[in-house]
N, C-alpha and C positions, 0 to 999 in steps of 0.2 A: 976733633967737631969744633965748625966755625957757625956763624951767623950771621946771614948780611940780606938786605935788602934787595927782592927780588927784580929785575926791570924788563923790558921787552926783549933782549938779548937772550932772556933764560924759559923765554914761550914754549920751546919744545919741550925742554925738561920737566917745566909745571907742569902742562898739559898731560906727561904721563904720569907722573906722582899724582895729580890727579885723577886718571883714568883709574890707573890701580889703589885709588883709594874708595873708587865707587865700586869697584868689583871685589879689593879684600874686605869691607863693613856697607855692603848696602843697604843695611838699616842703618845705617848713622848720619844719614846725610838728606838733604831736601831732594837732591837732583839723583841721574840713575846714569850708570853707565853706558847705556843706550842712550839717554839724552844727550851727553856728554860727547862722547866719541864720535859724532857726527859735525861736530860743529868745525869750523875752521880754525886754522892756528891762528887767524887773526882773533878771534874771539876772546882766546886763553891771553894773549899778548896784551887782550885791553883791559881785562880782568886785573893783571898783576901792574899796570900802569898806576903811580906812586904820586898822589900829593900828599901835604900835610896832613890832612882828614880822613886819609884811603893808603892802606900799604899793602901788600904781601910779603912778609918774612919764611926764608929757608934753610935749614937746616943743613950743612954741607957735611959730608966725614971728610976723614984724612983724605981720601982721593979727588976729593972735588965734585961729589956725584952726591945729588939732593937727594935726601933721607925726609924731611922732615917740610913740612909748610903751614901754613896760618896766616890768615886772613884780619884785616881792621878795615872797619868803616864807620867814619862821625857821622852820626845825622845830621841832617842839615839844613831842617827846618829851625825858626828859629825858634820855636817855644820848647824843644827838644837836644838843641845842640848839645847840651851838658853832658847827654850818654854817645855811647860808642858802642859797636857790637862787634863780636868774636865769631867768626865761620870758618869753617873750612880746616879745622885744624887736624891733621895727620900725622904720624909718624910711621913710618915703613915699620913691618913687622918684627924682624930682624932685631930692628933697633930701640925696641921698647924694653923700658924696665932699667934705663940708664941715666934718667933725668933730663933727656934731651926734651922731653916736651916743659917741662918745667922751665928750662932755661929758654927757650925755644917764647913761653909763655912773657917768663919777667923780661925778654927784652922788647913783643911787644909791648909790656905796660909802660916800662919805661919810653916805647921810643913816642907813643900815644901821648901819655903826660907833658913829654917834652915838647911836643911838637901840635896839639891841640890843646890852646890857651880854652880853660875855663871846664876842660873837660871834666867833669864830677863823676862818673860811674862808667862803667865796664859792664856789659851782658855780653848772654850767653845761652845757648840754650845746647841740653844733653841728651840723649834719649836714656829715661829712665831707667834701666836696667845695664846699665853700661856704668857699673860701681868704680872701676879702674881712675876711668876719665872723670868721675866723679869727687873723688880722694884728690885728684891732682887738683882738681879747681878749689875744691875746700882746703888743699893746703897755703893756696895762692892766695886765700882769703873770700873767694867767692862765696855766698850762700844761697839755698834755694828761696824764692818769693812767691813761686807758684808751680804748677802742674798745668800741663795741658793736654788734657786724655785726647787718644786718639789723634795725635797729632802728626803724624805721618801712617802709610800704607803703603806697604808693601806685599805683592804676590800673596794678598789676602789677607797679612798681620798686621795689625796696628800694633804703635809704638808711641808709648806716649813720649812726654818729655818735661823735662826738669826747666824752668828758667833760673838762672841765676843772675848773681850781678854781684860785682866789686865796686865798694863805694870808695872814691878819690880822696874826696873831700865832706867834709863835715856839712849837713845839708841842715837848715834852718827850719 
């Protein structure tokens, strides 16, 4: 297994994994398979174009197949540039439980802290009943600071989301 920054050449495989994530875990994401399946490949290529403040990492197996993805975006307004956000975290089901999610997130945190001067905290949201993801995030130091009731609605069912933060720098 290895982790690397995705670029526009990875758009097709990123699209395939992203669509599978939406099919396999529809309650875990703000978007839906139906919304994203109709988007052109260029949309996915644009999404994974990277800068120092925005990037997508991919985890590849020994056969060079993409099996995990995670996205990072730093806030870009003057008063919020000390914050960044993790979103779209996904590991293919057959590769879960092997520590790949943790390795992928550690790589993201390392890259974000090196590339983003002044970054003090990283935020994410997770569906409140996703206990395995919450345990993973907590093991890396993320802490719940709030809950958004009925944050998502899918097929007539509501999902609450836990708001989590990882503090990277001591705040004044």
